[in-house]
MOPAC internal coordinates of N, CA, C and O (Angstrom, degrees):
PM7 1SCF
backbone

  N    0.0000 0     0.00 0     0.00 0    0    0    0
  C    1.3731 1     0.00 0     0.00 0    1    0    0
  C    1.6072 1   115.04 1     0.00 0    2    1    0
  O    1.2310 1   119.24 1   -46.96 1    3    2    1
  N    1.2715 1   119.06 1   133.04 1    3    2    1
  C    1.4303 1   119.74 1  -175.86 1    5    3    2
  C    1.4736 1   107.77 1   -90.95 1    6    5    3
  O    1.2310 1   119.11 1   -30.61 1    7    6    5
  N    1.3768 1   119.30 1   149.39 1    7    6    5
  C    1.3825 1   127.79 1  -177.72 1    9    7    6
  C    1.5511 1   107.91 1   -92.34 1   10    9    7
  O    1.2310 1   121.21 1   -49.46 1   11   10    9
  N    1.3263 1   115.30 1   130.54 1   11   10    9
  C    1.4978 1   120.00 1   176.49 1   13   11   10
  C    1.5261 1   107.40 1   -74.59 1   14   13   11
  O    1.2310 1   122.26 1   -55.78 1   15   14   13
  N    1.4009 1   113.28 1   124.22 1   15   14   13
  C    1.4642 1   121.53 1  -177.15 1   17   15   14
  C    1.4388 1   112.68 1  -100.27 1   18   17   15
  O    1.2310 1   117.10 1   146.78 1   19   18   17
  N    1.2332 1   123.12 1   -33.22 1   19   18   17
  C    1.3969 1   128.38 1  -170.22 1   21   19   18
  C    1.4958 1   111.37 1  -145.12 1   22   21   19
  O    1.2310 1   117.07 1   -47.54 1   23   22   21
  N    1.3746 1   123.19 1   132.46 1   23   22   21
  C    1.4622 1   123.12 1   172.63 1   25   23   22
  C    1.5271 1   109.90 1  -146.55 1   26   25   23
  O    1.2310 1   121.58 1   -35.59 1   27   26   25
  N    1.3260 1   114.58 1   144.41 1   27   26   25
  C    1.4917 1   115.47 1   173.79 1   29   27   26
  C    1.5351 1   105.71 1  -144.20 1   30   29   27
  O    1.2310 1   120.36 1   -19.48 1   31   30   29
  N    1.2750 1   116.91 1   160.52 1   31   30   29
  C    1.4688 1   121.04 1   179.20 1   33   31   30
  C    1.5514 1   105.61 1  -124.41 1   34   33   31
  O    1.2310 1   120.79 1   -34.71 1   35   34   33
  N    1.2653 1   116.10 1   145.29 1   35   34   33
  C    1.4513 1   123.61 1   178.12 1   37   35   34
  C    1.4918 1   109.62 1  -132.28 1   38   37   35
  O    1.2310 1   120.87 1   -47.95 1   39   38   37
  N    1.3138 1   115.94 1   132.05 1   39   38   37
  C    1.4474 1   121.18 1   178.77 1   41   39   38
  C    1.5777 1   109.44 1   -90.73 1   42   41   39
  O    1.2310 1   120.01 1   -53.38 1   43   42   41
  N    1.2921 1   117.58 1   126.62 1   43   42   41
  C    1.5236 1   119.99 1   173.10 1   45   43   42
  C    1.4360 1   108.45 1  -113.96 1   46   45   43
  O    1.2310 1   121.18 1   -51.71 1   47   46   45
  N    1.3606 1   115.34 1   128.29 1   47   46   45
  C    1.4018 1   119.66 1   176.37 1   49   47   46
  C    1.5644 1   110.94 1  -121.45 1   50   49   47
  O    1.2310 1   122.44 1   -13.56 1   51   50   49
  N    1.2928 1   112.94 1   166.44 1   51   50   49
  C    1.4521 1   116.57 1   172.02 1   53   51   50
  C    1.4808 1   111.48 1   -96.58 1   54   53   51
  O    1.2310 1   121.90 1   -53.24 1   55   54   53
  N    1.3539 1   113.97 1   126.76 1   55   54   53
  C    1.3678 1   121.02 1   177.35 1   57   55   54
  C    1.5818 1   112.02 1   -67.13 1   58   57   55
  O    1.2310 1   120.32 1   -62.72 1   59   58   57
  N    1.3026 1   116.99 1   117.28 1   59   58   57
  C    1.4518 1   118.61 1  -173.61 1   61   59   58
  C    1.5167 1   115.52 1   -60.69 1   62   61   59
  O    1.2310 1   121.86 1   147.83 1   63   62   61
  N    1.2771 1   114.05 1   -32.17 1   63   62   61
  C    1.5172 1   124.13 1   178.42 1   65   63   62
  C    1.4925 1   114.60 1   -70.57 1   66   65   63
  O    1.2310 1   120.88 1   134.58 1   67   66   65
  N    1.3314 1   115.92 1   -45.42 1   67   66   65
  C    1.5159 1   121.18 1  -174.41 1   69   67   66
  C    1.4785 1   111.46 1  -107.42 1   70   69   67
  O    1.2310 1   118.10 1   164.65 1   71   70   69
  N    1.3555 1   121.22 1   -15.35 1   71   70   69
  C    1.4802 1   120.63 1  -175.18 1   73   71   70
  C    1.5365 1   111.08 1    73.58 1   74   73   71
  O    1.2310 1   117.88 1  -174.08 1   75   74   73
  N    1.2866 1   121.64 1     5.92 1   75   74   73
  C    1.4681 1   121.15 1  -177.60 1   77   75   74
  C    1.5553 1   108.85 1   -96.62 1   78   77   75
  O    1.2310 1   122.26 1   -31.24 1   79   78   77
  N    1.3482 1   113.27 1   148.76 1   79   78   77
  C    1.4521 1   115.98 1   177.64 1   81   79   78
  C    1.4930 1   104.59 1   -76.29 1   82   81   79
  O    1.2310 1   123.33 1   -31.22 1   83   82   81
  N    1.4101 1   111.23 1   148.78 1   83   82   81
  C    1.4680 1   122.90 1   178.88 1   85   83   82
  C    1.5166 1   110.79 1  -146.21 1   86   85   83
  O    1.2310 1   123.37 1   -29.85 1   87   86   85
  N    1.2883 1   111.14 1   150.15 1   87   86   85
  C    1.4692 1   121.18 1   173.28 1   89   87   86
  C    1.5780 1   109.64 1  -119.61 1   90   89   87
  O    1.2310 1   123.01 1   -58.68 1   91   90   89
  N    1.3252 1   111.84 1   121.32 1   91   90   89
  C    1.4801 1   114.36 1   177.15 1   93   91   90
  C    1.4752 1   109.20 1   -77.63 1   94   93   91
  O    1.2310 1   120.03 1   -46.98 1   95   94   93
  N    1.3215 1   117.54 1   133.02 1   95   94   93
  C    1.4026 1   123.46 1   179.03 1   97   95   94
  C    1.4948 1   116.28 1    67.23 1   98   97   95
  O    1.2310 1   122.22 1  -147.20 1   99   98   97
  N    1.2812 1   113.36 1    32.80 1   99   98   97
  C    1.5426 1   120.63 1  -175.94 1  101   99   98
  C    1.5691 1   111.10 1   -53.96 1  102  101   99
  O    1.2310 1   121.56 1   134.41 1  103  102  101
  N    1.2961 1   114.63 1   -45.59 1  103  102  101
  C    1.5310 1   119.40 1  -179.37 1  105  103  102
  C    1.4872 1   108.96 1   -63.13 1  106  105  103
  O    1.2310 1   117.72 1   142.01 1  107  106  105
  N    1.3578 1   121.95 1   -37.99 1  107  106  105
  C    1.4485 1   120.15 1  -179.81 1  109  107  106
  C    1.5469 1   110.61 1   -69.58 1  110  109  107
  O    1.2310 1   120.25 1   139.74 1  111  110  109
  N    1.3636 1   117.12 1   -40.26 1  111  110  109
  C    1.4954 1   117.44 1   175.97 1  113  111  110
  C    1.5122 1   110.28 1   -58.28 1  114  113  111
  O    1.2310 1   120.63 1   130.55 1  115  114  113
  N    1.2816 1   116.40 1   -49.45 1  115  114  113
  C    1.4817 1   119.91 1  -176.20 1  117  115  114
  C    1.5149 1   114.59 1   -57.81 1  118  117  115
  O    1.2310 1   125.04 1   137.88 1  119  118  117
  N    1.4120 1   107.93 1   -42.12 1  119  118  117
  C    1.4883 1   113.67 1  -179.03 1  121  119  118
  C    1.4935 1   110.39 1   -68.90 1  122  121  119
  O    1.2310 1   117.83 1   144.07 1  123  122  121
  N    1.2508 1   121.75 1   -35.93 1  123  122  121
  C    1.5815 1   126.00 1   179.26 1  125  123  122
  C    1.4672 1   105.59 1   -67.71 1  126  125  123
  O    1.2310 1   119.19 1   132.97 1  127  126  125
  N    1.3006 1   119.14 1   -47.03 1  127  126  125
  C    1.4999 1   123.81 1  -174.92 1  129  127  126
  C    1.4686 1   106.99 1   -64.02 1  130  129  127
  O    1.2310 1   117.78 1   133.16 1  131  130  129
  N    1.2981 1   121.84 1   -46.84 1  131  130  129
  C    1.5034 1   124.17 1  -178.78 1  133  131  130
  C    1.5184 1   111.15 1   -65.46 1  134  133  131
  O    1.2310 1   118.86 1   141.14 1  135  134  133
  N    1.2810 1   119.79 1   -38.86 1  135  134  133
  C    1.4461 1   123.32 1   174.89 1  137  135  134
  C    1.5477 1   111.39 1   -63.19 1  138  137  135
  O    1.2310 1   120.96 1   137.45 1  139  138  137
  N    1.2876 1   115.77 1   -42.55 1  139  138  137
  C    1.4560 1   118.48 1  -179.45 1  141  139  138
  C    1.4723 1   111.30 1   -72.24 1  142  141  139
  O    1.2310 1   120.37 1   141.35 1  143  142  141
  N    1.3725 1   116.89 1   -38.65 1  143  142  141
  C    1.4828 1   116.11 1   178.04 1  145  143  142
  C    1.5484 1   111.96 1   -70.78 1  146  145  143
  O    1.2310 1   119.90 1   144.45 1  147  146  145
  N    1.3442 1   117.80 1   -35.55 1  147  146  145
  C    1.5200 1   116.69 1   173.57 1  149  147  146
  C    1.5601 1   114.02 1   -63.20 1  150  149  147
  O    1.2310 1   120.80 1   143.03 1  151  150  149
  N    1.3148 1   116.07 1   -36.97 1  151  150  149
  C    1.4945 1   123.25 1   172.57 1  153  151  150
  C    1.4838 1   111.37 1   -58.58 1  154  153  151
  O    1.2310 1   121.52 1   129.96 1  155  154  153
  N    1.2549 1   114.69 1   -50.04 1  155  154  153
  C    1.5498 1   119.97 1  -174.87 1  157  155  154
  C    1.4546 1   107.44 1   -70.04 1  158  157  155
  O    1.2310 1   117.94 1   140.25 1  159  158  157
  N    1.3623 1   121.53 1   -39.75 1  159  158  157
  C    1.4819 1   120.83 1   179.22 1  161  159  158
  C    1.4833 1   112.33 1   -62.88 1  162  161  159
  O    1.2310 1   120.73 1   140.92 1  163  162  161
  N    1.3625 1   116.21 1   -39.08 1  163  162  161
  C    1.5218 1   122.05 1  -178.94 1  165  163  162
  C    1.4818 1   113.16 1   -65.74 1  166  165  163
  O    1.2310 1   121.61 1   157.42 1  167  166  165
  N    1.2908 1   114.52 1   -22.58 1  167  166  165
  C    1.5527 1   119.97 1  -178.85 1  169  167  166
  C    1.5019 1   114.51 1   -90.42 1  170  169  167
  O    1.2310 1   120.74 1   172.25 1  171  170  169
  N    1.4175 1   116.19 1    -7.75 1  171  170  169
  C    1.4130 1   120.46 1  -175.91 1  173  171  170
  C    1.5100 1   109.51 1  -102.88 1  174  173  171
  O    1.2310 1   120.11 1   -44.60 1  175  174  173
  N    1.4284 1   117.40 1   135.40 1  175  174  173
  C    1.4377 1   117.15 1   173.00 1  177  175  174
  C    1.4695 1   113.51 1   -51.23 1  178  177  175
  O    1.2310 1   118.31 1   -55.57 1  179  178  177
  N    1.3812 1   120.83 1   124.43 1  179  178  177
  C    1.3557 1   126.10 1   176.10 1  181  179  178
  C    1.5340 1   111.72 1    74.79 1  182  181  179
  O    1.2310 1   121.46 1  -169.04 1  183  182  181
  N    1.3329 1   114.82 1    10.96 1  183  182  181
  C    1.5299 1   119.89 1   177.25 1  185  183  182
  C    1.4540 1   113.46 1   -72.98 1  186  185  183
  O    1.2310 1   123.18 1   -56.77 1  187  186  185
  N    1.4349 1   111.50 1   123.23 1  187  186  185
  C    1.5252 1   113.64 1  -179.79 1  189  187  186
  C    1.5027 1   102.69 1  -135.75 1  190  189  187
  O    1.2310 1   119.16 1   -40.85 1  191  190  189
  N    1.2280 1   119.20 1   139.15 1  191  190  189
  C    1.5695 1   123.65 1   174.29 1  193  191  190
  C    1.4725 1   103.13 1  -138.45 1  194  193  191
  O    1.2310 1   122.85 1   -57.38 1  195  194  193
  N    1.4136 1   112.13 1   122.62 1  195  194  193
  C    1.4579 1   114.90 1   177.37 1  197  195  194
  C    1.4815 1   108.53 1  -117.07 1  198  197  195
  O    1.2310 1   120.10 1   180.00 1  199  198  197

């Protein structure tokens, strides 16, 4: 069984004015996830994240 190293959740909602899906703070979520994934990969033997 593999160990979960990184997880994040993102809320997607429908914009009532446009009807389009949107994520508030998407850039912040992505930056946080990337940082966590890089840290987790660097702690694992042979872990590489590009």
